One Martini backbone bead per residue (centre of mass of N, CA, C, O) as a GRO file, in nm:
protein
  172
    1UNK     BB    1   0.100   0.032   0.020
    2UNK     BB    2   0.080   0.346  -0.006
    3UNK     BB    3   0.110   0.658   0.143
    4UNK     BB    4  -0.147   0.779   0.034
    5UNK     BB    5  -0.338   0.547   0.120
    6UNK     BB    6  -0.267   0.566   0.420
    7UNK     BB    7  -0.380   0.853   0.466
    8UNK     BB    8  -0.673   0.788   0.391
    9UNK     BB    9  -0.705   0.561   0.622
   10UNK     BB   10  -0.658   0.747   0.831
   11UNK     BB   11  -0.768   0.781   1.169
   12UNK     BB   12  -0.877   1.022   1.364
   13UNK     BB   13  -1.053   1.055   1.630
   14UNK     BB   14  -1.221   1.339   1.530
   15UNK     BB   15  -1.116   1.286   1.201
   16UNK     BB   16  -1.297   1.144   0.988
   17UNK     BB   17  -1.292   0.987   0.694
   18UNK     BB   18  -1.478   1.047   0.392
   19UNK     BB   19  -1.628   0.859   0.113
   20UNK     BB   20  -1.791   0.989  -0.180
   21UNK     BB   21  -1.947   0.761  -0.349
   22UNK     BB   22  -1.975   0.766  -0.711
   23UNK     BB   23  -1.944   0.792  -1.047
   24UNK     BB   24  -1.644   0.943  -1.017
   25UNK     BB   25  -1.592   0.730  -0.783
   26UNK     BB   26  -1.411   0.407  -0.735
   27UNK     BB   27  -1.312   0.372  -0.468
   28UNK     BB   28  -1.221   0.198  -0.157
   29UNK     BB   29  -1.358   0.245   0.161
   30UNK     BB   30  -1.454   0.220   0.499
   31UNK     BB   31  -1.613   0.504   0.454
   32UNK     BB   32  -1.936   0.556   0.256
   33UNK     BB   33  -2.129   0.636   0.511
   34UNK     BB   34  -2.386   0.842   0.678
   35UNK     BB   35  -2.521   1.001   0.960
   36UNK     BB   36  -2.764   1.284   0.973
   37UNK     BB   37  -3.035   1.400   1.102
   38UNK     BB   38  -3.190   1.126   0.988
   39UNK     BB   39  -2.982   1.094   0.760
   40UNK     BB   40  -2.869   0.903   0.482
   41UNK     BB   41  -2.539   0.904   0.329
   42UNK     BB   42  -2.526   0.761   0.000
   43UNK     BB   43  -2.516   0.543  -0.243
   44UNK     BB   44  -2.725   0.615  -0.539
   45UNK     BB   45  -2.978   0.603  -0.757
   46UNK     BB   46  -3.003   0.809  -1.052
   47UNK     BB   47  -3.166   1.061  -1.265
   48UNK     BB   48  -3.159   1.220  -1.547
   49UNK     BB   49  -3.310   1.421  -1.774
   50UNK     BB   50  -3.262   1.196  -2.009
   51UNK     BB   51  -3.293   0.895  -1.830
   52UNK     BB   52  -3.033   0.835  -1.701
   53UNK     BB   53  -2.830   0.628  -1.501
   54UNK     BB   54  -2.673   0.687  -1.181
   55UNK     BB   55  -2.436   0.747  -0.939
   56UNK     BB   56  -2.508   0.890  -0.614
   57UNK     BB   57  -2.458   1.123  -0.345
   58UNK     BB   58  -2.741   1.070  -0.121
   59UNK     BB   59  -3.019   1.146   0.060
   60UNK     BB   60  -3.207   0.973   0.329
   61UNK     BB   61  -3.373   0.806   0.531
   62UNK     BB   62  -3.291   0.641   0.808
   63UNK     BB   63  -3.316   0.340   0.949
   64UNK     BB   64  -3.376   0.458   1.236
   65UNK     BB   65  -3.594   0.662   1.155
   66UNK     BB   66  -3.784   0.454   1.019
   67UNK     BB   67  -3.823   0.279   1.278
   68UNK     BB   68  -3.945   0.516   1.450
   69UNK     BB   69  -4.191   0.559   1.273
   70UNK     BB   70  -4.309   0.273   1.280
   71UNK     BB   71  -4.338   0.270   1.592
   72UNK     BB   72  -4.539   0.498   1.608
   73UNK     BB   73  -4.752   0.374   1.432
   74UNK     BB   74  -4.795   0.135   1.617
   75UNK     BB   75  -4.870   0.303   1.879
   76UNK     BB   76  -5.162   0.406   1.769
   77UNK     BB   77  -5.359   0.177   1.708
   78UNK     BB   78  -5.574   0.213   1.471
   79UNK     BB   79  -5.749  -0.055   1.461
   80UNK     BB   80  -5.881   0.034   1.760
   81UNK     BB   81  -6.046   0.299   1.617
   82UNK     BB   82  -6.361   0.212   1.534
   83UNK     BB   83  -6.520   0.472   1.654
   84UNK     BB   84  -6.381   0.626   1.432
   85UNK     BB   85  -6.346   0.830   1.177
   86UNK     BB   86  -6.148   0.904   0.912
   87UNK     BB   87  -6.151   1.208   0.969
   88UNK     BB   88  -6.058   1.179   1.271
   89UNK     BB   89  -5.781   1.052   1.205
   90UNK     BB   90  -5.676   1.275   1.020
   91UNK     BB   91  -5.678   1.500   1.243
   92UNK     BB   92  -5.489   1.360   1.443
   93UNK     BB   93  -5.235   1.263   1.232
   94UNK     BB   94  -5.149   1.467   1.011
   95UNK     BB   95  -4.937   1.653   1.150
   96UNK     BB   96  -4.725   1.424   1.166
   97UNK     BB   97  -4.711   1.339   0.880
   98UNK     BB   98  -4.639   1.611   0.768
   99UNK     BB   99  -4.365   1.633   0.920
  100UNK     BB  100  -4.223   1.394   0.786
  101UNK     BB  101  -4.251   1.489   0.496
  102UNK     BB  102  -4.103   1.761   0.531
  103UNK     BB  103  -3.842   1.636   0.636
  104UNK     BB  104  -3.783   1.355   0.480
  105UNK     BB  105  -3.905   1.435   0.179
  106UNK     BB  106  -3.687   1.627   0.057
  107UNK     BB  107  -3.539   1.348   0.000
  108UNK     BB  108  -3.599   1.064  -0.137
  109UNK     BB  109  -3.912   0.956  -0.111
  110UNK     BB  110  -3.906   0.643  -0.172
  111UNK     BB  111  -3.817   0.561   0.121
  112UNK     BB  112  -4.061   0.697   0.264
  113UNK     BB  113  -4.286   0.506   0.143
  114UNK     BB  114  -4.190   0.248   0.288
  115UNK     BB  115  -4.239   0.359   0.572
  116UNK     BB  116  -4.563   0.434   0.529
  117UNK     BB  117  -4.718   0.179   0.441
  118UNK     BB  118  -4.828   0.079   0.731
  119UNK     BB  119  -5.053   0.294   0.738
  120UNK     BB  120  -5.239   0.159   0.523
  121UNK     BB  121  -5.260  -0.112   0.673
  122UNK     BB  122  -5.394   0.003   0.921
  123UNK     BB  123  -5.639   0.126   0.777
  124UNK     BB  124  -5.742  -0.150   0.681
  125UNK     BB  125  -5.780  -0.273   0.956
  126UNK     BB  126  -5.986  -0.051   1.043
  127UNK     BB  127  -6.200  -0.131   0.822
  128UNK     BB  128  -6.243  -0.424   0.929
  129UNK     BB  129  -6.360  -0.321   1.208
  130UNK     BB  130  -6.574  -0.115   1.112
  131UNK     BB  131  -6.676  -0.309   0.872
  132UNK     BB  132  -6.860  -0.608   0.807
  133UNK     BB  133  -6.787  -0.651   0.494
  134UNK     BB  134  -6.455  -0.656   0.574
  135UNK     BB  135  -6.434  -0.889   0.753
  136UNK     BB  136  -6.167  -1.088   0.670
  137UNK     BB  137  -6.091  -0.853   0.410
  138UNK     BB  138  -5.805  -0.701   0.346
  139UNK     BB  139  -5.806  -0.654   0.029
  140UNK     BB  140  -6.083  -0.506   0.025
  141UNK     BB  141  -5.988  -0.282   0.218
  142UNK     BB  142  -5.757  -0.176   0.036
  143UNK     BB  143  -5.930  -0.107  -0.210
  144UNK     BB  144  -6.118   0.087  -0.059
  145UNK     BB  145  -5.891   0.283   0.023
  146UNK     BB  146  -5.790   0.344  -0.259
  147UNK     BB  147  -6.061   0.491  -0.345
  148UNK     BB  148  -6.064   0.702  -0.125
  149UNK     BB  149  -5.785   0.827  -0.202
  150UNK     BB  150  -5.886   0.920  -0.487
  151UNK     BB  151  -6.136   1.093  -0.388
  152UNK     BB  152  -5.965   1.182  -0.099
  153UNK     BB  153  -5.648   1.305  -0.119
  154UNK     BB  154  -5.659   1.516   0.147
  155UNK     BB  155  -5.694   1.355   0.404
  156UNK     BB  156  -5.403   1.246   0.369
  157UNK     BB  157  -5.073   1.348   0.324
  158UNK     BB  158  -4.960   1.089   0.175
  159UNK     BB  159  -5.174   1.087  -0.068
  160UNK     BB  160  -5.070   1.337  -0.231
  161UNK     BB  161  -4.789   1.235  -0.340
  162UNK     BB  162  -4.952   0.992  -0.475
  163UNK     BB  163  -5.056   0.914  -0.807
  164UNK     BB  164  -5.025   0.608  -0.792
  165UNK     BB  165  -5.337   0.469  -0.744
  166UNK     BB  166  -5.392   0.678  -0.490
  167UNK     BB  167  -5.179   0.513  -0.319
  168UNK     BB  168  -4.926   0.350  -0.128
  169UNK     BB  169  -4.963   0.047  -0.211
  170UNK     BB  170  -4.836   0.089  -0.523
  171UNK     BB  171  -4.568   0.197  -0.432
  172UNK     BB  172  -4.247   0.110  -0.505
   0.00000   0.00000   0.00000
């Protein structure tokens, strides 16, 4: 190993070196990604204006932040709120969902879609408990929810972002 390569790999206690690997940088280094303020910066696939794909160094929601969001969703226990209407659930939880979308959705929304997908599943479970005809029919409940999300896309904040199929169930 050359002296130059050794200098690159040297890690000082408080000054760790990071290598931002993208389309123009091909070398291999011990640290090629990092997490900062809930975002994970790492190599990701990106698309040019002409439609060609390339590797870019870009941020998206970090795995720990994504896990925290999913745990928060699980803690809401939406399926247990069958005494409330869909509009009431929307009023209760939309400010939090909107905050997540505004903060984590700034860069690379596709990773955030996967994080929020359990929210639609929880709403489908809520519909199964709310309506007798949907009891034990989770797929019918998901289709019903997709129709509602197309009809009233402003009801939940995450429905407004996804134009494909009108809900996040078919996204990404």
